[in-house]
C-alpha positions as CSV (number, residue, x, y, z in Angstrom):
1,M,-7.0,10.0,3.9
2,K,-4.8,7.2,5.2
3,I,-2.4,5.9,2.6
4,L,-0.2,2.7,2.7
5,V,2.8,2.9,0.4
6,A,3.9,-0.7,-0.1
7,R,6.6,-0.1,-2.6
8,Q,9.9,1.8,-3.0
9,I,9.5,5.4,-4.0
10,D,12.0,8.1,-4.9
11,S,14.3,8.7,-1.9
12,Q,14.0,12.5,-2.0
13,L,10.2,12.1,-1.8
14,A,10.4,9.6,1.1
15,E,12.9,11.7,3.0
16,S,11.0,15.0,2.5
17,G,8.4,13.8,5.0
18,L,5.3,12.1,3.8
19,G,3.0,13.2,6.5
20,E,1.3,11.4,9.4
21,Q,-1.4,10.0,7.2
22,V,1.1,8.1,5.0
23,T,2.6,4.8,6.1
24,Y,5.7,4.0,4.1
25,R,6.4,0.3,4.1
26,P,8.6,-0.5,1.0
27,E,9.6,-3.9,2.4
28,L,6.1,-5.1,1.8
29,A,6.8,-5.3,-1.9
30,E,9.2,-8.2,-1.3
31,Q,7.5,-9.8,1.7
32,S,4.8,-12.5,1.6
33,E,1.2,-11.9,0.8
34,S,0.3,-12.6,4.4
35,A,2.5,-9.7,5.5
36,L,0.7,-7.4,3.2
37,R,-2.7,-8.7,4.2
38,R,-1.9,-8.4,7.9
39,T,-0.7,-4.7,7.4
40,L,-3.9,-3.9,5.4
41,L,-6.1,-5.3,8.1
42,E,-4.2,-3.7,11.0
43,S,-4.0,-0.2,9.5
44,V,-7.1,-0.2,7.2
45,P,-5.9,2.5,4.9
46,D,-8.1,4.4,2.5
47,A,-5.6,3.8,-0.4
48,L,-2.8,1.4,-1.2
49,L,0.1,2.3,-3.4
50,V,1.9,-0.8,-4.8
51,G,4.4,-1.7,-7.5
52,R,3.6,-4.3,-10.2
53,R,2.4,-7.0,-7.7
54,L,-1.2,-6.5,-6.8
55,P,-2.6,-8.0,-3.6
56,E,-4.4,-11.3,-4.1
57,P,-8.2,-11.1,-4.4
58,S,-8.7,-12.7,-0.9
59,S,-6.6,-10.0,0.6
60,L,-8.5,-7.3,-1.2
61,R,-11.8,-8.7,-0.1
62,A,-10.7,-8.9,3.5
63,W,-9.4,-5.3,3.4
64,L,-12.6,-4.0,1.8
65,S,-14.7,-5.9,4.3
66,K,-12.9,-4.5,7.3
67,A,-12.8,-1.0,5.8
68,Q,-16.5,-0.9,5.1
69,R,-16.0,2.0,2.7
70,T,-14.6,2.6,-0.8
71,V,-10.8,1.9,-0.9
72,R,-8.4,2.7,-3.7
73,I,-5.4,1.0,-5.2
74,V,-2.7,2.7,-7.3
75,A,-0.3,0.3,-9.1
76,K,2.9,1.2,-10.9
77,R,2.6,-0.5,-14.3
78,R,5.6,0.8,-16.2
79,A,9.2,2.0,-15.6
80,G,9.9,5.4,-14.2
81,A,10.3,7.1,-10.9
82,L,7.4,8.0,-8.7
């Protein structure tokens, strides 16, 4: 399963080695919607891990259309480390 992590996570977890199926791009949490959409369409992950800001519906539709399979989104909704 390919996972795109588009938010900051605990530094110990990030430094421990996330594996080759995990792409860690914390800067996407602060970048434009078009940067996130471009990354989703280039990498076509099976799952997306985001903070509080969910992708716009048009980005989600484009990702789902390109993936042509079930995709998952995990969003952080309250305070606390992940």
